N, C-alpha and C positions, 0 to 999 in steps of 0.2 A: 128642566128641574133646577139647573143653576140659575135661571132667570128668577124663578120663585125664591130661591135663597137670598139672592141679591135684593129683590124687592123686600123681603122679610128683614133683612139686615138694615136696609135703608129706612124702613118703617120704624124699627126698633130705635135706631139712632135718632130719628126725627122725634120719636115719642120722648126719649130720654132728654134731648135738648129742650123740649117743651116743659117737661117737669122741672128741670133745672131753672129755666127761666121763671115759672110760676113760683118756686120756692125763694128765688132771689126777690121777686117783686112783692111777695107776701110774707116776707121774713119776720116782721114785728107786729103784724095786724091783730094777733090773738094774745099778745102778752099783756098781763095784768100790770097797769102802772106801779102798784105797790112792789111787785116782784122786781121790776126793773130798779126801783129805789132801794130795796134791800140788797141787791147785788152791788149797786154803787156804794151803799153805806159798808158793806162788807170789804169792798176793795180799799176803800178809804181807811177803814179800821185797821186792815192788814198792813197798809203802808205806814200808818201811824205807829203800830207796834214795832215794825222793823226799824224805824228811825229812833224811837225811844230805846230799844234794845241796843242798838249801835252805839248811842251816846252813853248809855249806862256801862257798856263794856268798855268803852274808851276811857271813861272816868275811873273805872275800877282799875284799869291796867295802869293808868298814870299814878293812881294812889299807891298801888302795890309797888311800882317802880321807885317812887319816892320813899317808901318805907324801907325797901331794900338798900337804896342808896344811903339812908340814914344808918341802917345797920352796918353796912360796909364801912362808912366813914367812922362810925364809933369803934369798930374792930381795928382800923388802921390809926387809931388815936388822933384822928383829925378833928372829931367832935367829942365833947365830954359831957355826959349826963350821969346823974345818980342812977344806980341800977333800978330802983323802983320806978323812976320815971321812964326810962326806956321800956321796962317790962309793961307799964301801964299803957305807953304809947303803942307798942306792938299789939298787945291783946286788944285795945280799943279799935286799932285800924282793922284787925282780922274780923273783930265782932261786926263792925260797920260793913265790911265787904260781905260777910255772910248774911247780914240783915238786908242789904240791898238786893242780893241774889234772891232771898226769899220774897221780897216784895215783887220783884220781876216775875218770878214764877207764879205767885198767887195772883197778881192783879193783871199782868199784861197777857198772861196765857191761863185764864180760868178753866176749870174742868166744867164740860157742858152737862147741865142737869137735864135729864130727859124724862 
């Protein structure tokens, strides 16, 4: 009886090894070339979105740091601007930051229409 179990286990492991080998050999034989291209396009698109998002975030961070530096220097009386000029600069910078964030969210990450 133990001989039958050992033969059965050896047969199963041989069968599993054969299936694994067949899967490896025939891995891409039935894949539609258009599907492969769509996957490559999606991967490329994702990488491009990640790079654009990173650069936009870096640019926005630098712009906000400069704006805060100007505000601190004006507060320390190192720079002198008229009040309306400083207000216009701060409001314009914040509007630009919010506008760029809106562009990022609308264009880089559109909602999928189904």
